[in-house]
C-alpha positions, 0 to 999 in steps of 0.5 A: 465587802462593798467598796467605792473607788472614786477616780478611774485613772491609773491608780483607781482603775487598777485598785478597783479591778484588783479588789474585785478580783479578790472577791469584793463588790466594787463601784468605780466612779468618774465624772468623765461620762465618756470614760465611764461609758467606754468602761461599761463597754469594756474599753480601757483608757490606759495601757497596763498589761492584763488590766483589760482582762481583769476589768472585763472578767470582773465586770461580767461577773458583776463584781465591778461596776462603773458610774458617774454618780458618787451617791449611787456608788457610796450608798452601800459601800463601807469603804470609799477610796479617793484615787483622783489625780494630785498633779504638781502645782506651779510651785511643785506642791501637790494640787489637792483640789480634786481630793478636797472636792471629792471629800466635799462630795462624800460629805454630801452623799454619806448616809451611814458610817464609812471609812474614807481611804486616801489612795491618791498620793498626798502630802502629810496632813491631807487626811486631816484636811479631808476629815475637816471638810467632810465634817463641815459638810455633815454639820451643814446637813445637820446630820449625825454621821460617823466616819474615819479617814485612813491613809493607804498609799499605793506602791504600784509600778506602771507595767507591773501594777496588777502584780504589785497589788496582788503580790505586794511587798507590804500593805501600809495602812495609816489609822488613828483608831482600832476600829478602822485598823481592824476593818482595813485588815478585814478588807485586805484579808485575802492577801494577808491569808497568802502571807503578805504583810500589812503594816499598821502605822499612824496616818501622818507616817503613812502619808510620808511613807509614800513620798519617802519611798519614791524619793529614795528610789529616785535618789538611787537612780540619780546617784548612779547617773552621777556615778556614770558621769564620773565613770565616763571621765575616769574610764571606769564602767558603770555596769561593773560598778553596779554589779560591785555595789549591788552585791552588797546586801546593804545596798542591793541591785535594784534601781541602780541602772544608769541611763537618761533619767527617770520620768513618769507620773510618780518620781518627778511629781513626788520629789517636787512635792516632798521638796515643797513640803520640806520647805513649808516646814522650814527644812532644807532638803538638799539631797532631794534638790540634788536628785532633781537637778541631776535627773533634769541634767541626765535627760539631755545626756544623749543630746550632749553625746550626739552634739559631741559626735555631730556638732551642735548644728544638726540641721537636716540630719535624721535620727531614729528613736526607739522608745517613747514611753518613760518606761517599758510596758506602759504608754505613759509619756508624763515626764518621759526623757524622750520628750526632752531629747526629741524637742532638743534635737528638733530645735537643732534642726534635726528630723526624727523617726520614732517607734514605740510598741504602745505609746505612739498615739500618746506621743503624737498628742504631746509632740505633734508631727512637726519634723517627726515621722511615727513608724509602726515597724522599728526597722522602718524608723532606721531608714536614712537615719544617721544614728539610732537612739535607744530611749526606752528599754522595751524587750523587743529592742534588746535583741535586734537583727544587727545586720538589718540595723547596719543596713538600714542606718546610713551609718552604723551609729547607736546611742544607747540611753539605757545600756541595753547592749553589750559594748563588745558585741556592738564593736564586733558587729561593727557599730560605733557605740555610745552608752551611759558610763560604759568603757567598752568592757564586755561583762560576758567576756570577763566572766568567761575569762575568770 
């Protein structure tokens, strides 16, 4: 089948490459001429594991093409995916200007029946607005063209996006007629044949499903971070609590890790947008507001621990930071806790030495180089530092050379914002160790004693 994907950002590029991998013919469109030129040369604008290989393989095979022309990509395509950005506005609501602008361009270029698919994360009611705009343009053209607008939210985790697309928990499709439902099922048939579930619901419910899913995951994270603060006060261990409640089948173990808060392009933006949507509908979203409040506070938790240890004036002190991206396996710095932490420390007079496997250039563009040194070796970042801050749980940080860690740091002090180390091991290795909601109990030793 022929597909047009408008937008070559994170969602659009992954979606286009994966559909091509399933055997479809895909045109990816972007107004950024330099980006399109780079993609045609095999240069990928974002970091996502294995995406470069997928793009290059399908480009060479002729199933994946890139262009700046919507009309060129639209002509022979039955499916037109809208995958442009919906950044938060000043009031927290999703900015739909790009989505609605694309809808107008689709209306101008349509030549026959199309299925317009909202892939961007959009508030409830957006499909209706897209439909109205396309209709208006068609009327202006005095054309007689039929089309359907479908909601097909994405559930891609950065760092595992290809895996999530090719092996989905579910495929949600919001439709308002049988014709578009059957065609969407045909589009996803290669995955359905492998046993993956396609759920067909109404359009409004599909739009709400995306926001509800991200809000639920964000809620679990904020919940555990609040539990971690209570554990700190009570002397309990949040990792023990996590294991205790995560084994309950009604709860499950995922998204229960305590830490320094969520970030990225989805959770912060979508929680804000859902809060705004609720307010516009006259609903007071108290839980969602609390989720956001807890998360914002949690991003400064490491700084609170540092100032408790070193005092509020950190002038002249050097801190090593491991991890800049909001999560492992991505270079995405949007809403990353590292930004809040580093800026807070700099404002108190501290100097920062940082390392991240892939996000250094992204971070430098955001944070600049005032009072920050970017180092390509994680151990070099420790030199002359009074403490190490673990901010992103990259795999290469989980099993450090403890002797090198001790010798490089001025003092063997570690602030673990992701709870990746075992407190008892750190004690045995002679580290002064601070974590989120941990009381120093070793899970491994407790298991061995049982």
